[in-house]
C-alpha positions as CSV (number, residue, x, y, z in Angstrom):
1,M,7.2,-16.2,14.7
2,A,3.7,-15.9,13.8
3,N,2.1,-17.3,10.5
4,V,-0.6,-15.6,9.1
5,H,-2.3,-17.3,6.1
6,Y,-4.7,-15.9,3.9
7,R,-7.1,-18.4,1.9
8,I,-9.6,-17.5,-1.5
9,V,-12.6,-19.1,-0.7
10,E,-16.2,-18.5,-2.9
11,H,-18.3,-17.2,-0.1
12,D,-21.9,-15.7,-0.3
13,G,-22.1,-15.7,-4.0
14,G,-19.1,-14.8,-4.6
15,W,-15.1,-14.9,-4.0
16,A,-13.4,-13.6,-0.4
17,Y,-10.4,-13.9,1.6
18,K,-10.3,-16.0,4.7
19,A,-8.1,-15.9,7.6
20,G,-8.4,-18.2,10.2
21,D,-12.3,-18.5,10.5
22,V,-13.3,-14.5,9.1
23,F,-13.9,-13.9,5.7
24,S,-13.1,-10.5,3.9
25,E,-15.6,-8.5,2.3
26,R,-17.1,-10.2,-0.9
27,Y,-15.6,-10.1,-4.1
28,A,-17.0,-10.5,-7.3
29,T,-14.2,-12.2,-8.9
30,H,-11.6,-14.6,-7.6
31,D,-8.7,-12.0,-9.2
32,E,-10.1,-9.3,-7.1
33,A,-10.3,-11.3,-4.1
34,R,-7.0,-12.7,-4.7
35,E,-5.1,-9.4,-4.9
36,A,-7.1,-7.7,-2.2
37,A,-5.6,-11.1,-0.1
38,E,-1.9,-10.1,-1.3
39,R,-2.7,-6.1,-0.4
40,A,-3.5,-7.7,2.8
41,A,-0.9,-9.9,3.4
42,A,1.6,-7.3,2.6
43,E,0.5,-5.0,4.9
44,Q,0.8,-7.2,7.3
45,R,4.7,-7.3,6.8
46,L,4.6,-4.2,6.8
47,P,6.9,-3.1,10.3
48,G,4.9,-0.8,13.0
49,A,6.4,2.3,15.4
50,P,7.5,1.4,18.4
51,E,4.6,1.6,21.2
52,D,3.9,1.2,24.6
53,I,1.9,-2.2,25.6
54,E,0.0,-2.6,29.3
55,Y,-2.1,-5.8,29.3
56,Q,-3.4,-8.6,32.1
57,D,-2.3,-11.7,32.0
58,E,-4.6,-15.2,33.0
59,A,-4.3,-14.5,36.7
60,G,-5.6,-10.6,36.5
61,D,-1.9,-9.3,37.1
62,W,-0.9,-6.2,34.8
63,H,1.9,-5.8,32.8
64,E,4.1,-3.3,30.5
65,E,6.2,-4.3,27.6
66,V,7.6,-1.6,24.5
67,S,6.7,-2.8,21.4
68,L,9.0,-2.3,19.3
69,G,7.0,-3.5,16.0
70,Q,10.1,-5.4,14.0
71,D,8.0,-9.1,14.8
72,R,6.3,-9.4,12.1
73,P,4.2,-12.4,11.0
74,E,4.8,-14.2,7.5
75,T,2.4,-14.5,5.3
76,D,1.3,-16.4,2.3
77,V,-2.0,-16.6,0.0
78,T,-3.1,-19.7,-1.3
79,G,-6.0,-20.2,-3.2
C-alpha cells in the first residue's frame, strides 16, 4: 500500500503543505495550511468508483485493468 506524507512548511512568505516535491498553494497561517493538508489527506483515503484503466508499459505494450477504487493510500500530516 502506498503512503502519502503531507508536511507543513514555510513557503513564499506564508505556509503551505508539501507532498513529495510539490507545494500546495500558500496559506497565511500555519493552522490554515494544516487544515488544508488534513482535508487533502482525508480525501486521498476515500474509496473511489470502479473504473477501467488502460496504460502503456515501458516496453510499449498496452494493458487494460479494472481498478476497484479500494486501494487507497495511507496518509499522514506532520508539521
